[in-house]
N, C-alpha and C positions, 0 to 999 in steps of 0.2 A: 365351100368346100374351105373358105377361111372361117366362118360357123366354124363348120365339124373341129378344124384345127384348135377353134380357142376353147370351144366346148372339153374338147378330149383335156388339153393343159388345166381345165379348172377341177376335172376330174382326177387329174396326176395331182394337183395339189391338195387337194382335199382328203385324197386314198392317203399319200405322206402324211398327215397330219391325225387321222383318224389313227393308222395302224401305230404311228410314236406314241399317242395316247393309251392305245390299250400294249401295249410292249413296257412302257412305263409305269401304267398302273399295279399291272400285274406284279411289276418287278419290286415296285415297292411293297406292294400290299403283300407276297411272302417272301421278301428277303430281307429287306430293311427291319432293323431294330432287333433281330435274334441272338441271341446269346451264342459265342462261340461253344457252350457247355452244355447246350439243350440238345440233347440226345437227338430231336427231332429237326433239327435244325437241316434245311435241305442241303447246305453248303456242304456238310461232314458226313453224308450219307454212305454207310457201311465204311468209313474212314478208309477208302480206296488210296492206294499208291497214287492217283492224279486229282485227289480231293487239294483244293488250293486254297490260299489263306484267305479268309471273310473279308479282311478291311482292306487287303489289296483288291481282291475281286470287286468292292462296292466302291473305290477309288475308279478301279477299271472302266466299272459300268456307268460311273459318274462323270466321267472325261468322254465317253462313248457319247450317252445321252445329250450332255452339253453341246457336242459338235454337231450333233442331228439336228437338235436345235437350230443352231447357227446354218447349218444344211437348207432347212424349213424354209427358215427366215429369210435369207436369201435369193429363194426362188420367187418371191414377191416384190424384192427390189428388183426395179428396173436397173438393166445390166450398162453402164455407159461406155463400154468400149465395143465398139462395131464389131460384132461376129466375121470371123475369118477361119479358115484352116486353122490356123495358130490358134486362135481366142476365139471357139464356138461360143454362142450365147449362154445364159445362163438357161433359157427357155427350151435352145437346141438340148442341151444336156440334162432338164429334168425330163425330156420325152424321153431322151438315149437311156437313163437309169432310174429311172422314176419309182417304176414297176420292181425292180431287182430293190429297190431301197424299202417298199412297200412289204414287197415278198419276208423280208428279213426280219423286219420287224411283227408282221401276223406270224410267223415261224417260231418266235422268240414271244411271242404270246401263247402261242399252242403250245411249245416245248416247256413252259413255264408251269401251266397248269398239269399238262400229264406228268411231269416228274413230281411235283410236291404232291402229287394224288398216288405217286408211286407206279405208274403204268412206265415202268422205263424201256421196255419192247419199243412201246408206240413215240415216244420220247425222242430213242433211237434214231427210228425212220423220221422222224421230223428234222432232227440234226444234220442227217443226212440228205435231204433234200433242201435243206437251206444252205447247206455245205454247197452242195453241187449249183444251187441259183449264185450265189457270190462267187464260186469259182468262173462259173460261164463266163458272169460280168465280168472277173478280171483280166480272161483271154478275149473277149468279145470286144470290151470298148476302150480296152486299156486307159485307166482315169491314172495309173502310174504317171503319165507322162502330161499329164496337165501343166500346162502354165499358166500365169507364174506359182510364185510358190503359197503364197497367199491363198489361193485359188485351188490348189493342191491339196494346202491343210482342210479348208472348207468341205471339200466335196471327196478327195481320194480317203484321206483317213476315215470321216464317218460312216462313208459308204461302202467303203472295200478292205482297209488295211484293218481295223479293229474287229469289224466282224468277221472278218476270215479268222484273223488270229486266234477269237473267242472261239469259232463255232470246232475248230480242229481243237482245239483243249478238250471242248464239251463233248464231242464226239468219242474220247477216249474217258473223260470223267464216268461220262453216263454209260458206255459200253463195261467201264469197271463195275459200277453198281449193278447192272443187268447182270453180269457173268460172275457178281459175287468176288472181286479180286481181292483178296485182302490177306491169302494164307501165303505160305513159303514161294510154294511153286510161283501163284500168278507175281507175289512182286518181286521174281526175279526175270520173267516174262515183262515185265513193267519195267526194268531196271534198262533193256533192250529196247525197247518202245520210246521210252523215253526222248532218244538220241535224235530219233524223228523231229523234235522240236528244234535241232540243232540243226539236221541236213534241211529239211525243208525251206524253213525262211532264209537258211544261206542260201539256197538257188535262187529265190526272190533277190535275195540281195547282188548278189552276183550277174546274173544272168539282166535281170530288169531295173537294177540299183532301186530298186524298193525297200528304202532304209523304213519305210513305216511298219511294212510287215516285220520287220526286224525286231524296232523298239517295243511293238506291240505284244511278242511274243517272248522277248527279252522280260518285260512285265511280268505277263503268265507265268515265267519259270520262275520268275524269284519268287510270286506268289506259294509257289507248288514250293520250292525249298523252303520256305519258312513252316507252311504248314506240315512238312513230311519231318521238318524237326521234330512235333510234338507227337505225330503219330508213331512212329518208329524212328527214334534218336538210334539206336545202334541198327542202321541200313545203309544203304548207298544213295535211294531215290534222292533225297534231300542236296546229298552232295553234287549226284551230277545235276540238278536243276540247277544249282546254283553256279556250277560250270557254262552249264548251256546259259544259263543269262547272261553272264558275264562277257560270254564270248561274243552273244551277240547284239551286246550294247556296244561292244566295241567295233566290231562288224559295221553296225549301224549307224556311229557316229563317225566312221571313217567314212563309208558311201556318201553320207549327207556332207562331208565338209570338201572330199574331193570329185565325186561324181559328177554326173550330169547333171543332175538339178541344179548345179550351185554353175554350171555355163549357159552360155547362149545356145540355141537349140537349132537344129535345122527342120524345113520346113516336115523332111519325113518322118524326124522326132515327136515333133508337136501336133500331129494331124490329128492319128488315129479315132480321138473318142466318135468323129461321127463320121466313121468309114461303114456302119453297119448301117446306114441309113439312119 
């Protein structure tokens, strides 16, 4: 039984590495080094109301990949603290969320290939499936409750917060490309839908004190605002995006400074990562 568990852990470790390499390779291969003025640049397909700034997006993914490297590396480093309800071991964490991490990166790999080849319907389906994967991880394993803060940054941000915010944004971006949303009526609808990027992350901040999703969503909205200035200067989308970005940033900083994550936690608050067996 112990050998089976050990073998399972080895599979988890190698799966995380392989999936990360695949996601990083296609991202660098197809997105890095593209000129913003290139009409074939995948970042600006159709110049939709949900097309973000290329520089902000690249920085976002650079941070995500760096934190993912940290997550993968810490799996191979023996945990110095004893496992308990409050401090689950890294081995236990890997077994709980490892396949979701692998699934996300494989989804990024598949989405990138489909998106750059202009198979927008199938790429949208991949995004929705990946979004369901990370959302399930969020509510099933409650990584936002991980303590201490250093472990929270190593695990919650690269496996849940940054991926979740990106997937929500990408669903709208890919969907706008799929349905050719760049005319007047489409932009009016986009002006309404963009407020979901305020309401949904605010829900996570208010209910779960998850300022990680708040900050990552704020960054993406900042990138959206920057790009929309040059896409449609005389329009509302960039104004709304900057307002949303600013509000999320303020709410996230307030939550980080005064919320539960800065206080000592009870057993009930700290335990849930291992609840799912």
